[in-house]
C-alpha positions as a printed NumPy array, in Angstrom:
array([[ 18.74 , -23.925,  29.068],
       [ 18.286, -27.505,  27.879],
       [ 15.74 , -27.964,  25.081],
       [ 13.719, -30.489,  27.099],
       [ 13.184, -27.806,  29.74 ],
       [ 11.938, -25.147,  27.344],
       [  8.311, -26.317,  27.254],
       [  8.137, -26.385,  31.055],
       [  9.601, -22.9  ,  31.197],
       [  7.175, -21.48 ,  28.645],
       [  4.142, -23.088,  30.303],
       [  5.248, -21.642,  33.628],
       [  5.578, -18.167,  32.125],
       [  2.166, -18.44 ,  30.456],
       [  0.495, -19.498,  33.707],
       [  2.324, -16.781,  35.606],
       [  1.188, -14.166,  33.116],
       [ -2.425, -15.337,  33.378],
       [ -2.295, -14.978,  37.162],
       [ -0.475, -11.664,  37.117],
       [ -2.163, -10.046,  34.09 ],
       [ -4.483,  -8.062,  36.331],
       [ -1.371,  -6.541,  37.897],
       [ -0.242,  -5.144,  34.537],
       [ -1.312,  -1.53 ,  34.602],
       [ -2.818,   0.333,  31.683],
       [  0.167,   2.492,  30.905],
       [ -0.568,   6.183,  30.56 ],
       [  1.755,   6.427,  27.568],
       [ -0.238,   3.949,  25.483],
       [ -2.402,   5.742,  22.924],
       [ -5.104,   4.162,  20.752],
       [ -4.698,   5.479,  17.196],
       [ -7.535,   3.556,  15.555],
       [-10.083,   0.836,  16.216],
       [-10.689,  -1.65 ,  13.407],
       [-13.697,  -3.523,  14.756],
       [-13.614,  -7.234,  13.879],
       [-10.955,  -6.657,  11.192],
       [ -7.665,  -8.143,  12.399],
       [ -4.709,  -5.767,  11.85 ],
       [ -1.433,  -7.42 ,  10.864],
       [  1.163,  -5.26 ,   9.078],
       [  1.95 ,  -1.691,  10.153],
       [  4.266,   0.859,   8.565],
       [  4.675,   4.642,   8.657],
       [  5.959,   6.97 ,   5.928],
       [  8.445,   9.809,   6.248],
       [  5.62 ,  12.344,   6.513],
       [  3.837,  10.202,   9.106],
       [  1.21 ,   8.504,   6.973],
       [  0.056,   5.34 ,   8.715],
       [ -0.662,   2.154,   6.745],
       [ -2.179,  -1.071,   8.087],
       [ -2.748,  -4.441,   6.397],
       [ -5.439,  -7.042,   7.083],
       [ -5.607, -10.768,   6.18 ],
       [ -8.198, -11.918,   3.669],
       [-10.716, -13.522,   5.995],
       [-14.256, -12.769,   7.102],
       [-15.272, -10.135,   7.837],
       [-13.205,  -8.676,   5.   ],
       [-13.166,  -4.958,   4.241],
       [ -9.734,  -4.02 ,   2.9  ],
       [ -6.42 ,  -5.797,   2.46 ],
       [ -4.567,  -2.516,   2.918],
       [ -5.75 ,   0.77 ,   4.384],
       [ -4.363,   4.169,   5.23 ],
       [ -5.468,   5.339,   8.661],
       [ -6.592,   8.957,   8.529],
       [ -8.07 ,  10.573,  11.644],
       [ -8.768,   7.091,  12.985],
       [-10.638,   6.021,   9.822],
       [ -9.672,   3.264,   7.359],
       [ -9.312,   4.391,   3.743],
       [ -8.727,   1.729,   1.068],
       [ -5.165,   2.038,  -0.273],
       [ -4.02 ,   2.627,  -2.93 ],
       [ -7.603,   2.35 ,  -4.207],
       [-10.678,   0.112,  -4.132],
       [ -9.594,  -1.84 ,  -7.222],
       [ -6.53 ,  -3.24 ,  -5.505],
       [ -8.684,  -4.101,  -2.49 ],
       [-11.216,  -5.975,  -4.594],
       [-11.619,  -9.742,  -4.197],
       [-12.47 , -10.368,  -7.842],
       [-10.65 , -10.172, -11.161],
       [ -7.084, -10.863, -12.218],
       [ -5.106, -11.799,  -9.099],
       [ -2.066,  -9.892, -10.367],
       [ -4.175,  -6.73 , -10.169],
       [ -5.727,  -7.087,  -6.723],
       [ -4.613,  -8.205,  -3.275],
       [ -4.982, -11.883,  -2.438],
       [ -3.783, -11.691,   1.165],
       [ -1.68 ,  -8.744,   2.341],
       [  0.797, -10.145,   4.848],
       [  3.336,  -7.373,   5.455],
       [  4.083,  -3.771,   4.522],
       [  7.245,  -1.707,   4.754],
       [  8.227,   1.895,   3.971],
       [ 11.862,   2.012,   2.846],
       [ 14.423,   4.776,   3.403],
       [ 13.472,   6.341,   0.047],
       [  9.855,   6.519,   1.231],
       [  8.415,   3.899,  -1.081],
       [  5.762,   1.585,   0.307],
       [  6.328,  -2.134,  -0.28 ],
       [  3.407,  -4.549,   0.016],
       [  3.961,  -8.283,   0.448],
       [  0.872, -10.07 ,  -0.839],
       [  1.338, -13.62 ,   0.393],
       [ -1.022, -16.571,   0.634],
       [  0.999, -19.746,   1.238],
       [ -0.291, -23.217,   0.504],
       [ -2.551, -24.236,   3.368],
       [ -0.045, -26.701,   4.848],
       [  2.628, -23.984,   5.059],
       [  0.597, -21.266,   6.779],
       [  1.733, -20.263,  10.289],
       [ -1.909, -19.427,  11.048],
       [ -2.978, -23.055,  10.686],
       [ -4.47 , -24.975,   7.769],
       [ -7.694, -23.721,   6.233],
       [-10.389, -25.64 ,   4.373],
       [ -8.854, -25.002,   0.984],
       [ -6.315, -27.559,  -0.188],
       [ -4.125, -25.162,  -2.164],
       [ -0.98 , -27.025,  -3.176],
       [  0.893, -23.866,  -4.17 ],
       [  1.127, -20.437,  -2.632],
       [  0.376, -17.112,  -4.297],
       [  2.965, -14.395,  -3.891],
       [  3.702, -10.907,  -5.182],
       [  5.498,  -7.789,  -3.981],
       [  4.304,  -4.302,  -4.918],
       [  6.259,  -1.075,  -4.872],
       [  4.126,   2.051,  -4.459],
       [  5.331,   5.612,  -4.935],
       [  3.767,   7.473,  -2.024],
       [  4.008,  10.862,  -3.724],
       [  1.585,   9.738,  -6.428],
       [ -0.066,   6.761,  -4.663],
       [  0.563,   4.674,  -7.775],
       [  1.937,   1.169,  -8.121],
       [  5.374,   1.48 ,  -9.691],
       [  6.309,  -2.188, -10.026],
       [  5.013,  -5.683,  -9.222],
       [  7.289,  -8.672,  -8.592],
       [  5.763, -12.145,  -8.987],
       [  8.469, -14.48 ,  -7.581],
       [  8.253, -16.706, -10.65 ],
       [ 11.335, -18.743,  -9.672],
       [ 10.189, -19.411,  -6.103],
       [  9.158, -22.896,  -4.933],
       [  5.504, -22.083,  -4.298],
       [  4.759, -25.526,  -2.865],
       [  7.093, -24.914,   0.091],
       [  7.373, -21.136,   0.457],
       [  5.445, -19.072,   3.011],
       [  6.803, -15.54 ,   2.576],
       [  6.033, -13.634,   5.779],
       [  7.857, -10.307,   6.249],
       [  9.808,  -8.003,   3.921],
       [ 12.524,  -5.361,   4.296],
       [ 14.11 ,  -3.443,   1.421],
       [ 17.774,  -2.497,   1.123],
       [ 17.684,   0.634,  -1.045],
       [ 21.485,   0.767,  -1.394],
       [ 21.843,  -2.725,  -2.831],
       [ 18.434,  -2.871,  -4.569],
       [ 17.577,  -6.045,  -2.685],
       [ 14.513,  -7.168,  -0.755],
       [ 14.98 ,  -9.568,   2.16 ],
       [ 12.02 , -11.771,   3.021],
       [ 11.513, -14.239,   5.846],
       [ 10.234, -17.608,   4.674],
       [  9.11 , -19.83 ,   7.558],
       [  7.891, -22.425,   5.059],
       [ 11.404, -23.01 ,   3.752],
       [ 13.129, -22.107,   7.048],
       [ 15.124, -19.569,   5.066],
       [ 15.699, -16.001,   3.973],
       [ 14.665, -15.21 ,   0.404],
       [ 16.596, -12.431,  -1.326],
       [ 14.86 , -10.724,  -4.242],
       [ 16.989,  -8.796,  -6.741],
       [ 14.875,  -5.725,  -7.471],
       [ 16.645,  -5.133, -10.781],
       [ 16.227,  -8.598, -12.275],
       [ 13.277, -10.002, -10.319],
       [ 15.231, -13.165,  -9.553],
       [ 15.471, -14.715,  -6.083],
       [ 18.052, -16.56 ,  -4.006],
       [ 17.237, -18.689,  -0.963],
       [ 19.85 , -18.506,   1.794],
       [ 20.403, -19.736,   5.362],
       [ 17.939, -22.548,   4.653],
       [ 17.569, -24.864,   7.668],
       [ 20.29 , -22.929,   9.437],
       [ 20.123, -23.138,  13.253],
       [ 19.213, -19.442,  13.235],
       [ 16.178, -19.868,  10.938],
       [ 14.645, -23.053,  12.392],
       [ 12.191, -23.026,  15.303],
       [ 13.035, -25.034,  18.415],
       [ 10.84 , -28.133,  18.18 ],
       [ 10.191, -28.441,  21.923],
       [  9.374, -24.751,  22.314],
       [  5.566, -24.595,  22.784],
       [  3.881, -21.225,  23.26 ],
       [  1.461, -20.942,  26.161],
       [ -0.962, -18.089,  26.841],
       [ -3.45 , -17.531,  29.648],
       [ -2.6  , -20.923,  31.115],
       [ -3.163, -22.854,  27.878],
       [ -0.743, -24.281,  25.335],
       [ -1.284, -22.925,  21.836],
       [ -2.362, -26.031,  19.895],
       [ -4.792, -26.711,  17.048],
       [ -7.689, -29.201,  17.049],
       [ -5.297, -32.04 ,  16.261],
       [ -3.006, -31.171,  19.138],
       [ -0.308, -29.674,  16.922],
       [  1.418, -26.698,  18.55 ],
       [  1.747, -23.328,  16.867],
       [  5.221, -23.184,  15.399],
       [  6.982, -20.765,  13.11 ],
       [ 10.467, -20.846,  11.711],
       [ 12.132, -17.547,  10.774],
       [  9.415, -14.897,  10.945],
       [ 10.07 , -11.388,  12.277],
       [ 12.829,  -9.376,  10.586],
       [ 14.357,  -5.892,  10.773],
       [ 16.818,  -3.855,   8.716],
       [ 18.861,  -1.052,  10.252],
       [ 18.408,   2.368,   8.685],
       [ 21.969,   2.355,   7.363],
       [ 21.226,  -0.978,   5.619],
       [ 24.175,  -2.559,   7.438],
       [ 22.533,  -5.189,   9.621],
       [ 19.654,  -7.567,   8.988],
       [ 18.007,  -8.944,  12.149],
       [ 15.802, -12.04 ,  12.142],
       [ 14.476, -14.895,  14.253],
       [ 11.923, -17.706,  14.469],
       [  8.928, -17.161,  16.772],
       [  9.569, -20.384,  18.693],
       [ 12.83 , -19.365,  20.285],
       [ 14.144, -16.746,  22.7  ],
       [ 17.184, -15.942,  20.588],
       [ 17.729, -13.027,  18.198],
       [ 20.149, -13.197,  15.261],
       [ 21.711, -10.763,  12.819],
       [ 24.005, -10.749,   9.818],
       [ 25.661,  -7.973,   7.844],
       [ 23.862,  -7.362,   4.565],
       [ 27.139,  -7.315,   2.629],
       [ 27.313, -11.052,   3.233],
       [ 23.705, -11.623,   2.173],
       [ 24.481,  -9.767,  -1.059],
       [ 27.546, -11.873,  -1.824],
       [ 26.599, -14.553,  -4.382],
       [ 29.968, -16.266,  -4.005],
       [ 29.63 , -17.308,  -0.368],
       [ 28.847, -20.961,   0.293],
       [ 26.006, -21.852,   2.664],
       [ 28.534, -22.854,   5.307],
       [ 30.541, -19.645,   4.909],
       [ 27.423, -17.459,   5.071],
       [ 26.237, -19.25 ,   8.198],
       [ 29.568, -18.455,   9.809],
       [ 28.802, -14.734,   9.61 ],
       [ 25.552, -15.062,  11.597],
       [ 25.713, -13.42 ,  15.02 ],
       [ 23.671, -14.674,  17.974],
       [ 22.525, -11.564,  19.868],
       [ 21.42 , -13.555,  22.905],
       [ 18.099, -14.213,  24.611],
       [ 15.286, -11.692,  24.286],
       [ 11.636, -12.826,  24.368],
       [  8.976, -14.508,  22.212],
       [  8.752, -12.062,  19.317],
       [  6.506, -11.688,  16.252],
       [  7.686,  -8.418,  14.686],
       [ 10.648,  -6.044,  14.727],
       [ 11.699,  -2.623,  13.467],
       [ 14.859,  -0.508,  13.725],
       [ 15.11 ,   3.218,  14.461],
       [ 17.722,   5.746,  13.348],
       [ 19.703,   5.283,  16.559],
       [ 20.157,   1.578,  15.91 ],
       [ 17.664,   0.389,  18.521],
       [ 15.792,  -2.774,  17.546],
       [ 12.177,  -2.841,  18.778],
       [ 10.658,  -6.253,  19.403],
       [  7.115,  -7.264,  20.162],
       [  6.999,  -9.48 ,  23.254],
       [  3.747, -11.396,  23.588],
       [  4.501, -13.527,  26.638],
       [  4.502, -10.497,  28.948],
       [  2.256,  -8.123,  26.955],
       [  5.052,  -5.71 ,  26.122],
       [  7.236,  -3.984,  23.56 ],
       [ 10.966,  -4.205,  24.199],
       [ 14.028,  -2.733,  22.505],
       [ 17.62 ,  -3.819,  22.144],
       [ 20.15 ,  -0.992,  22.191],
       [ 23.272,  -0.905,  19.979],
       [ 25.181,  -1.742,  23.187],
       [ 23.212,  -4.977,  23.536],
       [ 21.016,  -3.9  ,  26.466],
       [ 17.397,  -5.104,  26.472],
       [ 14.779,  -2.689,  27.849],
       [ 10.993,  -2.716,  28.152],
       [  9.446,   0.262,  26.36 ],
       [  5.867,  -0.409,  27.45 ],
       [  3.859,  -3.166,  29.116],
       [  0.072,  -3.238,  29.106],
       [ -2.676,  -5.853,  29.382],
       [ -4.088,  -4.705,  26.025],
       [ -0.937,  -5.798,  24.181],
       [ -2.263,  -9.219,  23.163],
       [  0.106, -10.693,  20.561],
       [  1.679,  -7.377,  19.497],
       [  2.586,  -8.113,  15.911],
       [  3.959,  -5.448,  13.582],
       [  5.714,  -2.122,  14.146],
       [  6.312,   1.163,  12.372],
       [  8.23 ,   4.272,  13.419],
       [  6.691,   7.682,  12.783],
       [  8.483,  10.948,  12.16 ],
       [  6.503,  12.303,  15.118],
       [  8.624,  10.374,  17.606],
       [  6.121,   7.556,  18.181],
       [  6.244,   3.81 ,  17.671],
       [  3.064,   2.487,  16.014],
       [  1.999,  -1.151,  16.272],
       [ -0.797,  -3.673,  15.832],
       [ -2.042,  -6.335,  18.228],
       [ -3.207,  -9.324,  16.192],
       [ -4.448, -11.547,  19.07 ],
       [ -3.429, -14.635,  17.06 ],
       [ -3.4  , -16.772,  20.219],
       [ -7.141, -16.067,  20.623],
       [ -8.201, -17.109,  17.111],
       [-10.584, -20.086,  16.667],
       [ -7.96 , -22.471,  15.245],
       [ -6.07 , -22.315,  18.554],
       [ -9.141, -22.381,  20.818],
       [-11.206, -25.397,  19.765],
       [-13.115, -23.37 ,  17.178],
       [-14.017, -20.476,  19.468],
       [-13.031, -16.906,  18.581],
       [-11.788, -15.384,  21.833],
       [-10.5  , -12.102,  20.38 ],
       [-11.312,  -8.99 ,  22.386],
       [-13.042,  -6.517,  20.081],
       [-12.479,  -4.017,  18.74 ],
       [ -9.017,  -4.718,  17.386],
       [ -6.796,  -1.668,  17.876],
       [ -3.76 ,   0.135,  16.509],
       [ -1.612,   1.742,  19.197],
       [  1.259,   4.156,  19.504],
       [  3.749,   4.927,  22.264],
       [  6.47 ,   7.553,  22.591],
       [  9.951,   6.428,  21.584],
       [ 12.63 ,   6.454,  24.299]])
């Protein structure tokens, strides 16, 4: 498809979905795990013993940055001190963006508040020139913070760290950075970072690709469209493949982690190892299961899809309640857990009006 036809295509899909939304049935397999009221759920992850964790952005009304969901209730995690909004910022959450339970069952928390101009959620009133970033490792057996990484060598004026995945074999964390149109690799032993695939065709959003929902293009008060470079990421359970993509594209990419870990590869050489997995859908979050399936949120048609190891794309579930499905976690109970952030209904994309349908919810659906 030619780039100058992408906007027309997306607008058509958005209008079609608005007209046909009432024909999307409430799927019997969709289960509400928790309701979070007016608190917008973003990150979701599930531990090996099926503990469910959910993160929330630091905006009003603010309750917790990170919570464990127990019997449908939100419990501040790891404690109230970390969820405080006062004190030393290295000792409390500033803005929890993403969470991830690794294969060794450690919980990783990406606390990320980019400079206002770099935020994919639109500029706020504060004119912060530099972002605030840290990554926490929590031992789930003790519920204690084991280590905190502060990204001291990162360009905070440009970075907008979004999602994180941890390679336990190589002791590396891979982070999407839409602000720099790049992947940031954090060495968990030294705390140092490398920025790779910067401005690569696979990490940059398509400029003419404008999202459209419910018959309306997603633009801010100044007419600027929502746009995000590399955003959603996934790491296969064997740590072999790293999947990633911008939001404003239909294409999914992957690269073997052995190449990401190789310091000696030039930017051109590394780019040559990127694989284009073909067209999928507009996606905000991804996760891999033990079978090698890659689950993708698909907001344009209110669904969750999955790509099989054979390259086949299937729809797992489609439901009118899946408004901007955002982050995913796989439970040991055979269910896929996910949030619906309703970002397209936030005030900054609707002339100052909050059109979110409350309460926000966390869902689960049986894995295939």
